[in-house]
Chimera marker file (.cmm) of the C-alpha trace (Angstrom):
<marker_set name="trace">
<marker id="1" x="-74.002" y="114.933" z="-52.812" r="1" g="1" b="0" radius="0.5"/>
<marker id="2" x="-76.814" y="117.369" z="-53.471" r="1" g="1" b="0" radius="0.5"/>
<marker id="3" x="-78.694" y="116.212" z="-50.382" r="1" g="1" b="0" radius="0.5"/>
<marker id="4" x="-75.701" y="116.584" z="-48.125" r="1" g="1" b="0" radius="0.5"/>
<marker id="5" x="-74.836" y="119.990" z="-49.473" r="1" g="1" b="0" radius="0.5"/>
<marker id="6" x="-78.343" y="121.389" z="-49.139" r="1" g="1" b="0" radius="0.5"/>
<marker id="7" x="-78.557" y="119.880" z="-45.682" r="1" g="1" b="0" radius="0.5"/>
<marker id="8" x="-75.359" y="121.527" z="-44.636" r="1" g="1" b="0" radius="0.5"/>
<marker id="9" x="-76.427" y="124.937" z="-46.121" r="1" g="1" b="0" radius="0.5"/>
<marker id="10" x="-79.775" y="124.668" z="-44.431" r="1" g="1" b="0" radius="0.5"/>
<marker id="11" x="-78.108" y="123.732" z="-41.163" r="1" g="1" b="0" radius="0.5"/>
<marker id="12" x="-75.811" y="126.677" z="-41.332" r="1" g="1" b="0" radius="0.5"/>
<marker id="13" x="-78.645" y="129.156" z="-42.020" r="1" g="1" b="0" radius="0.5"/>
<marker id="14" x="-80.954" y="127.728" z="-39.318" r="1" g="1" b="0" radius="0.5"/>
<marker id="15" x="-78.182" y="127.007" z="-36.858" r="1" g="1" b="0" radius="0.5"/>
<marker id="16" x="-76.811" y="130.509" z="-37.017" r="1" g="1" b="0" radius="0.5"/>
<marker id="17" x="-80.289" y="131.915" z="-36.490" r="1" g="1" b="0" radius="0.5"/>
<marker id="18" x="-81.045" y="129.618" z="-33.537" r="1" g="1" b="0" radius="0.5"/>
<marker id="19" x="-77.636" y="130.192" z="-32.014" r="1" g="1" b="0" radius="0.5"/>
<marker id="20" x="-78.023" y="134.006" z="-32.252" r="1" g="1" b="0" radius="0.5"/>
<marker id="21" x="-81.506" y="133.901" z="-30.667" r="1" g="1" b="0" radius="0.5"/>
<marker id="22" x="-80.909" y="131.088" z="-28.070" r="1" g="1" b="0" radius="0.5"/>
<marker id="23" x="-77.324" y="131.735" z="-26.837" r="1" g="1" b="0" radius="0.5"/>
<marker id="24" x="-77.584" y="135.507" z="-26.140" r="1" g="1" b="0" radius="0.5"/>
<marker id="25" x="-74.185" y="136.428" z="-27.477" r="1" g="1" b="0" radius="0.5"/>
<marker id="26" x="-73.222" y="139.930" z="-26.354" r="1" g="1" b="0" radius="0.5"/>
<marker id="27" x="-70.113" y="140.477" z="-28.485" r="1" g="1" b="0" radius="0.5"/>
<marker id="28" x="-66.439" y="140.370" z="-27.716" r="1" g="1" b="0" radius="0.5"/>
<marker id="29" x="-64.995" y="141.501" z="-24.383" r="1" g="1" b="0" radius="0.5"/>
<marker id="30" x="-62.411" y="144.287" z="-24.049" r="1" g="1" b="0" radius="0.5"/>
<marker id="31" x="-60.236" y="143.993" z="-20.962" r="1" g="1" b="0" radius="0.5"/>
<marker id="32" x="-57.947" y="146.871" z="-19.915" r="1" g="1" b="0" radius="0.5"/>
<marker id="33" x="-54.786" y="145.728" z="-18.134" r="1" g="1" b="0" radius="0.5"/>
<marker id="34" x="-53.250" y="148.509" z="-15.972" r="1" g="1" b="0" radius="0.5"/>
<marker id="35" x="-52.907" y="152.220" z="-16.575" r="1" g="1" b="0" radius="0.5"/>
<marker id="36" x="-49.958" y="154.450" z="-17.207" r="1" g="1" b="0" radius="0.5"/>
<marker id="37" x="-49.233" y="156.733" z="-14.182" r="1" g="1" b="0" radius="0.5"/>
<marker id="38" x="-48.382" y="159.747" z="-16.290" r="1" g="1" b="0" radius="0.5"/>
<marker id="39" x="-51.033" y="159.827" z="-19.011" r="1" g="1" b="0" radius="0.5"/>
<marker id="40" x="-53.636" y="157.504" z="-17.548" r="1" g="1" b="0" radius="0.5"/>
<marker id="41" x="-53.784" y="155.535" z="-20.843" r="1" g="1" b="0" radius="0.5"/>
<marker id="42" x="-54.172" y="151.790" z="-20.637" r="1" g="1" b="0" radius="0.5"/>
<marker id="43" x="-50.981" y="149.762" z="-20.849" r="1" g="1" b="0" radius="0.5"/>
<marker id="44" x="-52.510" y="146.834" z="-22.627" r="1" g="1" b="0" radius="0.5"/>
<marker id="45" x="-55.935" y="146.119" z="-24.178" r="1" g="1" b="0" radius="0.5"/>
<marker id="46" x="-56.992" y="142.491" z="-24.643" r="1" g="1" b="0" radius="0.5"/>
<marker id="47" x="-59.997" y="141.620" z="-26.808" r="1" g="1" b="0" radius="0.5"/>
<marker id="48" x="-61.453" y="138.153" z="-26.439" r="1" g="1" b="0" radius="0.5"/>
<marker id="49" x="-64.231" y="136.157" z="-27.939" r="1" g="1" b="0" radius="0.5"/>
<marker id="50" x="-66.417" y="133.762" z="-25.900" r="1" g="1" b="0" radius="0.5"/>
<marker id="51" x="-65.255" y="130.311" z="-27.014" r="1" g="1" b="0" radius="0.5"/>
<marker id="52" x="-68.160" y="128.566" z="-25.270" r="1" g="1" b="0" radius="0.5"/>
<marker id="53" x="-70.649" y="130.441" z="-27.426" r="1" g="1" b="0" radius="0.5"/>
<marker id="54" x="-68.664" y="129.683" z="-30.469" r="1" g="1" b="0" radius="0.5"/>
<marker id="55" x="-68.513" y="125.921" z="-29.660" r="1" g="1" b="0" radius="0.5"/>
<marker id="56" x="-72.147" y="125.657" z="-28.706" r="1" g="1" b="0" radius="0.5"/>
<marker id="57" x="-73.101" y="127.524" z="-31.948" r="1" g="1" b="0" radius="0.5"/>
<marker id="58" x="-71.028" y="125.017" z="-33.992" r="1" g="1" b="0" radius="0.5"/>
<marker id="59" x="-72.778" y="122.099" z="-32.268" r="1" g="1" b="0" radius="0.5"/>
<marker id="60" x="-76.169" y="123.552" z="-32.989" r="1" g="1" b="0" radius="0.5"/>
<marker id="61" x="-75.262" y="123.985" z="-36.691" r="1" g="1" b="0" radius="0.5"/>
<marker id="62" x="-73.944" y="120.486" z="-36.913" r="1" g="1" b="0" radius="0.5"/>
<marker id="63" x="-77.010" y="118.976" z="-35.119" r="1" g="1" b="0" radius="0.5"/>
<marker id="64" x="-79.480" y="120.862" z="-37.292" r="1" g="1" b="0" radius="0.5"/>
<marker id="65" x="-77.590" y="119.761" z="-40.386" r="1" g="1" b="0" radius="0.5"/>
<marker id="66" x="-77.638" y="116.167" z="-39.410" r="1" g="1" b="0" radius="0.5"/>
<marker id="67" x="-81.322" y="116.433" z="-38.515" r="1" g="1" b="0" radius="0.5"/>
<marker id="68" x="-82.198" y="117.931" z="-41.816" r="1" g="1" b="0" radius="0.5"/>
<marker id="69" x="-80.225" y="115.114" z="-43.628" r="1" g="1" b="0" radius="0.5"/>
<marker id="70" x="-81.891" y="112.345" z="-41.608" r="1" g="1" b="0" radius="0.5"/>
<marker id="71" x="-85.368" y="113.756" z="-42.175" r="1" g="1" b="0" radius="0.5"/>
<marker id="72" x="-84.714" y="114.045" z="-45.879" r="1" g="1" b="0" radius="0.5"/>
<marker id="73" x="-83.349" y="110.572" z="-46.183" r="1" g="1" b="0" radius="0.5"/>
<marker id="74" x="-86.279" y="109.218" z="-44.288" r="1" g="1" b="0" radius="0.5"/>
<marker id="75" x="-88.706" y="110.965" z="-46.582" r="1" g="1" b="0" radius="0.5"/>
<marker id="76" x="-86.905" y="109.711" z="-49.648" r="1" g="1" b="0" radius="0.5"/>
<marker id="77" x="-87.127" y="106.072" z="-48.397" r="1" g="1" b="0" radius="0.5"/>
<marker id="78" x="-90.764" y="106.434" z="-47.523" r="1" g="1" b="0" radius="0.5"/>
<marker id="79" x="-91.772" y="107.627" z="-51.024" r="1" g="1" b="0" radius="0.5"/>
<link id1="1" id2="2" r="1" g="1" b="0" radius="0.2"/>
<link id1="2" id2="3" r="1" g="1" b="0" radius="0.2"/>
<link id1="3" id2="4" r="1" g="1" b="0" radius="0.2"/>
<link id1="4" id2="5" r="1" g="1" b="0" radius="0.2"/>
<link id1="5" id2="6" r="1" g="1" b="0" radius="0.2"/>
<link id1="6" id2="7" r="1" g="1" b="0" radius="0.2"/>
<link id1="7" id2="8" r="1" g="1" b="0" radius="0.2"/>
<link id1="8" id2="9" r="1" g="1" b="0" radius="0.2"/>
<link id1="9" id2="10" r="1" g="1" b="0" radius="0.2"/>
<link id1="10" id2="11" r="1" g="1" b="0" radius="0.2"/>
<link id1="11" id2="12" r="1" g="1" b="0" radius="0.2"/>
<link id1="12" id2="13" r="1" g="1" b="0" radius="0.2"/>
<link id1="13" id2="14" r="1" g="1" b="0" radius="0.2"/>
<link id1="14" id2="15" r="1" g="1" b="0" radius="0.2"/>
<link id1="15" id2="16" r="1" g="1" b="0" radius="0.2"/>
<link id1="16" id2="17" r="1" g="1" b="0" radius="0.2"/>
<link id1="17" id2="18" r="1" g="1" b="0" radius="0.2"/>
<link id1="18" id2="19" r="1" g="1" b="0" radius="0.2"/>
<link id1="19" id2="20" r="1" g="1" b="0" radius="0.2"/>
<link id1="20" id2="21" r="1" g="1" b="0" radius="0.2"/>
<link id1="21" id2="22" r="1" g="1" b="0" radius="0.2"/>
<link id1="22" id2="23" r="1" g="1" b="0" radius="0.2"/>
<link id1="23" id2="24" r="1" g="1" b="0" radius="0.2"/>
<link id1="24" id2="25" r="1" g="1" b="0" radius="0.2"/>
<link id1="25" id2="26" r="1" g="1" b="0" radius="0.2"/>
<link id1="26" id2="27" r="1" g="1" b="0" radius="0.2"/>
<link id1="27" id2="28" r="1" g="1" b="0" radius="0.2"/>
<link id1="28" id2="29" r="1" g="1" b="0" radius="0.2"/>
<link id1="29" id2="30" r="1" g="1" b="0" radius="0.2"/>
<link id1="30" id2="31" r="1" g="1" b="0" radius="0.2"/>
<link id1="31" id2="32" r="1" g="1" b="0" radius="0.2"/>
<link id1="32" id2="33" r="1" g="1" b="0" radius="0.2"/>
<link id1="33" id2="34" r="1" g="1" b="0" radius="0.2"/>
<link id1="34" id2="35" r="1" g="1" b="0" radius="0.2"/>
<link id1="35" id2="36" r="1" g="1" b="0" radius="0.2"/>
<link id1="36" id2="37" r="1" g="1" b="0" radius="0.2"/>
<link id1="37" id2="38" r="1" g="1" b="0" radius="0.2"/>
<link id1="38" id2="39" r="1" g="1" b="0" radius="0.2"/>
<link id1="39" id2="40" r="1" g="1" b="0" radius="0.2"/>
<link id1="40" id2="41" r="1" g="1" b="0" radius="0.2"/>
<link id1="41" id2="42" r="1" g="1" b="0" radius="0.2"/>
<link id1="42" id2="43" r="1" g="1" b="0" radius="0.2"/>
<link id1="43" id2="44" r="1" g="1" b="0" radius="0.2"/>
<link id1="44" id2="45" r="1" g="1" b="0" radius="0.2"/>
<link id1="45" id2="46" r="1" g="1" b="0" radius="0.2"/>
<link id1="46" id2="47" r="1" g="1" b="0" radius="0.2"/>
<link id1="47" id2="48" r="1" g="1" b="0" radius="0.2"/>
<link id1="48" id2="49" r="1" g="1" b="0" radius="0.2"/>
<link id1="49" id2="50" r="1" g="1" b="0" radius="0.2"/>
<link id1="50" id2="51" r="1" g="1" b="0" radius="0.2"/>
<link id1="51" id2="52" r="1" g="1" b="0" radius="0.2"/>
<link id1="52" id2="53" r="1" g="1" b="0" radius="0.2"/>
<link id1="53" id2="54" r="1" g="1" b="0" radius="0.2"/>
<link id1="54" id2="55" r="1" g="1" b="0" radius="0.2"/>
<link id1="55" id2="56" r="1" g="1" b="0" radius="0.2"/>
<link id1="56" id2="57" r="1" g="1" b="0" radius="0.2"/>
<link id1="57" id2="58" r="1" g="1" b="0" radius="0.2"/>
<link id1="58" id2="59" r="1" g="1" b="0" radius="0.2"/>
<link id1="59" id2="60" r="1" g="1" b="0" radius="0.2"/>
<link id1="60" id2="61" r="1" g="1" b="0" radius="0.2"/>
<link id1="61" id2="62" r="1" g="1" b="0" radius="0.2"/>
<link id1="62" id2="63" r="1" g="1" b="0" radius="0.2"/>
<link id1="63" id2="64" r="1" g="1" b="0" radius="0.2"/>
<link id1="64" id2="65" r="1" g="1" b="0" radius="0.2"/>
<link id1="65" id2="66" r="1" g="1" b="0" radius="0.2"/>
<link id1="66" id2="67" r="1" g="1" b="0" radius="0.2"/>
<link id1="67" id2="68" r="1" g="1" b="0" radius="0.2"/>
<link id1="68" id2="69" r="1" g="1" b="0" radius="0.2"/>
<link id1="69" id2="70" r="1" g="1" b="0" radius="0.2"/>
<link id1="70" id2="71" r="1" g="1" b="0" radius="0.2"/>
<link id1="71" id2="72" r="1" g="1" b="0" radius="0.2"/>
<link id1="72" id2="73" r="1" g="1" b="0" radius="0.2"/>
<link id1="73" id2="74" r="1" g="1" b="0" radius="0.2"/>
<link id1="74" id2="75" r="1" g="1" b="0" radius="0.2"/>
<link id1="75" id2="76" r="1" g="1" b="0" radius="0.2"/>
<link id1="76" id2="77" r="1" g="1" b="0" radius="0.2"/>
<link id1="77" id2="78" r="1" g="1" b="0" radius="0.2"/>
<link id1="78" id2="79" r="1" g="1" b="0" radius="0.2"/>
</marker_set>
């Protein structure tokens, strides 16, 4: 239990750091849809997040967590 929890926590910390540095996330995108003819104000604003970056970040976190767990288990069996 302790090994799994610490592996998950370490994976989250290292995975978020690696994802931030490697995936080059630029923030959410704001799309303006049309403009009002009278005032020139946008009719609709759509803010979206990049799902690909989110999914790849999640996979990096999961991969690093599993890697930490496997290394830890190997080192415990070896000693």
